[in-house]
N, C-alpha and C positions, 0 to 999 in steps of 0.2 A: 485588648481583646482577652488576653490571658487572665487579667484581673477580673474581668466581667464573668469569665467562666467560673472562677472561684466563688464569686458572689452567687451565681446561679445554683451552685452546689450547696448554698446556705452554710458555707464554712465561716469560722470566726477568723476574719482576715485583718491584718494590720499592715500598714504601709509606712516605711520609714521616710518621712518627708512626702511632699506632694509628688504623685506619680508623674505628672507633667505640669508645666507652668501654664495652666489654664483653669481659671476659677470655676467655670461652668462644669467642666468634666470632673474636677475634684469634688465639687459639691454633689454631683450626681453619684459618684462613688460612695461618698459619705451617706447619702440618702439611702443607698442600697446596702449599707452596713459595713463598708470598709472604714476602719478607724485609722486616720492619718495622725501619726505621732512624730515628734522631733528626736526623741532619744530611745535607744534600745531598751533602756531601763523601764520605759512605759509599756513594754510589750509583755503580757503575762506568760508564764511558763507554759510551754506546749502549744502556744498559739501559732497560727500560720503567719509568716512574715514575708512581705514583698520588699525586695531590694530594687529600687528604681534605677533608671538608666544611668544616672550620674555616678553610681557606685558608692562604696563605703570603704573606710580604712579596715585593715585586717583585724583590729581588735573588736570590731562589730561582729564579724563572723565568729570569733572566739566566744563572745558573750552569748550570741544566738545559739551556738552549740551547747554551751553550758546551761542555757535556759531551755534546752530541748525544743527549740522552735523549728518548725518545718519551713525551710527556706525556699522561696520562689525568686531566684536571682535573675532579674531582667537587666543587669548591667550591660550597657552598650558594648559590643565587641571591640570597638575602637578604644574605649576606656580600659577594658581588660588588657588590651595589647600594651597600653602605656604602663599599666600596673606591672606587667611582666618585664617590660624594658627597664623600668627603674629598679626593680628587684635584681636584675642581672648586672646593673651598673653601679649599685650603691656601695659595693665593697671597696672599689678602687677609685670612686669618683664622688665629689661633692655634687649635689643635685640642686639645680635651680628649676623651680616650677613656675612658669608664667601663667598666672590665673588670678581669680578673685580670692582674696584671703579668707572670705567667709563662704565661698562657693563650695558646695559639697563635693564636686568632682576634684577640685584642686586639693581639698583636704584629704580626700581619698588617696590621691597620688602621693601626697606627703607621707601618709601613713605607711605606704609600701616603700617609700624612699629611705625610711629610717631617720636617725637623729641628724645626720649630716645633710640637711636639706633646708631650703628656704623658699617661700612663696613670694614672687615678685608680681605685684599688681600694677604698679605704675613706675615711671622713671624715678620717682622720689624714693623708691625702695632699693635702688641699685647700690648705693653706697653702703647701706646696712648689710645687704646680701654679700657684697665683696668682703666686708669686714668679717662676717661669719666664716666665709670661705678661707680667708687668710689665717684666722684663729684656729681653724681645723688642721692646719699644716698640710692639707692635701693639695697636690699640684695638678690634679685632673678635674675637669668640670664637665658635667653632663647636663644639657639644657633641654627641657621638654615644655609642652604647653597644654593647658586645658583645651579640649577639643573645640570649644566655642570662643576661644580668645581672638581678639582683633588681629588680623594679619598685619596691618600697618604698624600697630603697636608692638607686635612680636619682632618685626624686622628692626624697628627703631631701638628697642631695648637690647636686642642681641648685638647690634652694631656698637652700641655704647659700651656694653660689657666687654666685647672683644677688644675695643680700643684701650680699655682700662686695665686689661689683664695680660700684659706682656709676660712671656715666660710660662704661661699656663697652657696645658693641653686641653682644648675645648672641643667637645663633640655636641653638635646641634641637631636636635630631633624636632623638626617642624611638625609636631603631632596634631596640628589643627585639622579637624575633619574636612575632607574635600567638599562636602556639601556646604559647610560653613564658609569655606573660602569662596566657593562659587556664588553663594547668596550675597556675600559682601561685595564681590566684584560686580555683580548684577545691580545691586543697590547703588553703587558708586556710578555706574554708567547711566542707569535710568534717571537718577536724581539730577543729572546734568542736562537731561533732555526735556524735563517737564517743569511746570510752574509750581507744583505742590505734590508732596509725597504722603501717602498714608501707609503706615507700618502696623500690621496686625499681629498681635501676639501678647503673651503674658507680660505684665509690668515687671515681674521678677525673673523673666527669661533672659539669660545672659546673651544668647545669640540674637534675640529680637532687639535688645537694647543697643547692641553693636550696629544693627541695621539702621536704627533711628539716629544714632550718633553720626554715622556716615552720611545719611541722607540730609540731615539738617545743616550740614556744612555747605551743601550745594543749593538747597532751596528750602522754603518754609515746609515744615513737616509735622505730622501728627502721629502719635503713638497711641493706638487704641487696642482694647482686648476684644471688642465685638462691635456690631453695628449700632448698639445703643449709645456708644460714646462718640459717634460721628458728630462733628460740628458742621452742619449743613450750610449755615450762613457763611462760614469761613470758606468752605469748599466752593461755593457759588461764585466767589470772587476770582477764581482761577479757571483757566481754559483747559490746560493739559494736566491731568491728574495721573500720577503713578502709584502703583500698589505693589507692596512686597509683604512677606509674612515670615515669621519665625518658623523654625523647623518643627516645633510641636503644635503649631496652630492648626486646628481642625479645618478641613476643606470647607465644611458648611459655613464656618465663620467668614471665610474669604468670599464665598459665593454670595452670602447675604449682603456684604458690603458692596460687591460689584453690582448686584441687582439694584440697590438703592441709588448708586451713582448713575446707572443707566437710566433710571426713572427721572432723575433731576436734571440730566443733561439733554 
């Protein structure tokens, strides 16, 4: 809504990365003049700049100030909270960030964590992370997570780290968003009760991908961005259909899918 207000005011607006993980909405923003760029260096001096919900590292803010950009910071409050927590803990602790190595939120957390930090995406990263920790000579560890990280994966990785690090003081901050945790739990429960799951959301949406991964373990599942991607022939083979959606999925996308399913059943 705030981005649309800037457009209506006919301002020269740039967005650092996609505002949300939805192709249709981002295409509409671009159609109305918002320029989506990947790097701060692509933003002209003095232009208005949107910081999306995932947040950015501190150096982006510094470059924007030097570039005299007018900032519209829409970073999620939960993400800002983690930024502040890692800043408070980075002096005396090595910091492990459980998240996607290329995900903007995790990259932002690492920026606020300083040099003594490491992003762990999978269990395969644990040995390297521990090696970095030991080389730092620090004896205290602070663990946080990307707000959309898998709850199951978080617990598994944290347990393995704790087993391998005897003699280290470890503080664990399960900073996964409550909404994310609830959606994952609901997807787990629902996918066990139906014959087929449809997960609606951006193909590059971390929280939507997690829902799909959870669902497909329990039953055949389909990940779509909108109604146009529905495989109706496949759906007709099943009796009980479950639907869930990512956090940034527009309500109209969900309603359109539900309407089609009601018509064919």
